[in-house]
N, C-alpha and C positions, 0 to 999 in steps of 0.2 A: 504494499499500500504506500511505501514511503516514496516510492518513483512517481506513482500516480500524482501523490500530494505535491511534489516538486515540479511536475509538469504544470499542473494546475497553476500553483503559484507563480511559475513563469509568465502564464499567459495573463495573469492577473496584473503583474509589473509591466508587461508589454502594453497592456491596455491603457494604464494610467500614463505612460509615456508618450508625451506629445510628439517627441522626434521619431518615434516608430510610426511609419504610415502604413506598412503591409508587412506581413510574415510569409517566408517561404520555409516549409519544412521538408527535410530530406534525410538520408541515411547514407553514410559513407559505407556500411555494411552490405553484404550479399542480401541479407533479408532485412527488408524495410522494418518489420515488427513482427514477432511470432506471439505478442502477447503474453500470457502468464508462464512462468518456468514451471512446467508440469512436475518435474523431480521434487520441486518445493511443494507444489501446490497440492500434490495428491496426499499429503501428510497434514495439511491445514486442519486445525480443530475449528469448533462453532464460532469462536471470537476471530479467528484469522480469516474465515469465511465472511463474517460480517464486515471486517475492516476492509476486504477487497471489494465488495459489493459497494459499500460507502465509498471508498476512494474512486471507484468507477464514476459514481454519480456526481461526485463533488469534482472531479477532474475534466469530464466530458460536458459537464455544465458550462466549465469556464470556457472550454474550447468552442462548444457549440454557440455559446451566447457572445463570444469574442466580436466586437463591434467592428474590427479593421478586417480588411482582406487578408485571408490566410488560403495559401496555394500550397499544394503539396508535389512533391516530384518523387516519383516511385519507379526504382529499378529493380526491385526484388519482390519478394514474397510479403503480403500483408495477410496475416492470418488472426482469426478469432479476435480478441481484445487490440491487437495490432492494426486492424482494419477500421476501428473507430476514430483516429485521427484523420483519416482520409474522408470518411463519411461525413465528419464534422467541418470539413473544409469547404471553401468557397469555389475552388477550381482545382481538379486534378490532372497531372501530368503524368503519364507512364511511359516507362521504356517496354521494348517488346518481351523482355525476359521477366515482367512483373507478373504476379499472380494474387488473386483476391480471394480469401474465403472466410465463412462463419462456421468454424469447425466445432462450436459448442457441442451439438448434439454428439460428435464423435468422443468427447472426452466427458459425456454423462452429466451435462448440466445445461440448464435453459439460461436464456438472457436474463439479467436483470431488468426490470420494469422500465426504467428509464432509456436503456439501451435499446430496448425494442422499439420504442418509439422513435429513436434517430433512425434506425433501420427503415422502419415504416415511412417515414417522411423523406427519405433519400432513395428508395427504390420503388420500383412498381410492385405490386402485389405478386406477379409471377416470379419476379427476381428474387423477392424475399422469401416466396416459399422454397424455390429451388435452393438457394443458398444457404437457409436456415435448417430445412429438413433433411438435406442430404448431406450438408457439411463439405462437400466437395468443392474444391477450389477452382476457379475459372481463370483461364489466360487472359491476357492483356487485350487481344483482338475480340474475344467475346465480351469482356469488361466494358469495351467501347461500345460494342453494339447493345449491350444493356444500360448503357449510359451511367455505368459506375464510376467511369473516368470520363474526361472531356477531350483529351488528346491522347495519342500514342505516337512517340516521335521515335527517333533512331536510338540505337543503345548510346548510353553516356550523354544523351542531350537533354534528358528531363529537366535537369537542375537549371540549365541555361535558358530553357523555354519558361520555366515556372518564375524565374526572375523576371522575364520579358513581360508576362502575363501580370505578376504584381506589380510592376511598375505602372502598367497601364490602369489597373484598378486602384491604384493609391493616386492617381491624378484626377479620379472622379470626386466630386464634392463629398467630403467625409461625413457630414452630418446626415447627408441624403442617404448615402452608403449604408451606415449604419441604421438608420431609420427603416429602410426598405429590407435590410437583412432580418432585423427584428421581427416585422411585419409577417414576413416568410416562416419564421421559426418559432413565434411566439407559443403557439399550442405546446409544442415540445418542451422547450423552455419552462414552462409552466408545470408540465410534469417534473421535470428534473428537478426543479427548485421544491416540488413538493417532497421528493424523496430526500433531498439535501435536509430540508427542515426537519427530518425524522431523525436524523444523525443525533445520537445521545439522548434521544426520548423514547427509544424503544428498546426491546431486548433482543440481545444476541439470537439470529437465527440461523438456521442451516441454509446454505445454498446448495450444497452437495446433496446427493442421496447415496444409498448404498450401492449403486451402479458405478458412481464416480470414480473412486480410487482404482478400481479394476480397469475402467474405460481409460483412464489417465495413464495407468502402468502400461497397457496395450499400445497406446499411442507413442510412448517414449520407446519401445522397442522397434 
């Protein structure tokens, strides 16, 4: 949960900093983000499970409600929780080797409530059904067809193109941009805010089921 809290705090700082007009998110690793470390997660107790769910809601509320342009450049795999920074972004540029997946069903968990609503707001019903119910990742060309990403560029060019897009978005009137973005996202932001408001006022609850540790161990192999 610490990494989620730190990422959320960064977006809060960037939102307050008037010198920052837009943000580009990318990864220097082969994998953009694979979400939870399953070797650790399979042993989480009820309190650690609650902390992770709370961390998801708090972090992705910060990113989803971020009032400035957020552009992502993806050259590798973005799986499970690692897909959500992309879904929270305003514009997605991908390289041909990228892949995108919601693998939670494969590791024996459902998505937390607020994250389900992010998915619902950013995908068609059919795409949501296929990705969430199969857990099978999709390649960049199909992700473009499904409108999960906005552009697929040549290998190694995603970050350069993302900066071009971010520069263009940053040139728009900032107050109007923030207003329009919030108008589009307000219903989901309200759900996320509701979940965050519950933090510290409700008992710890299991996110995992009896199936989860077994499913996670199978994925690790």
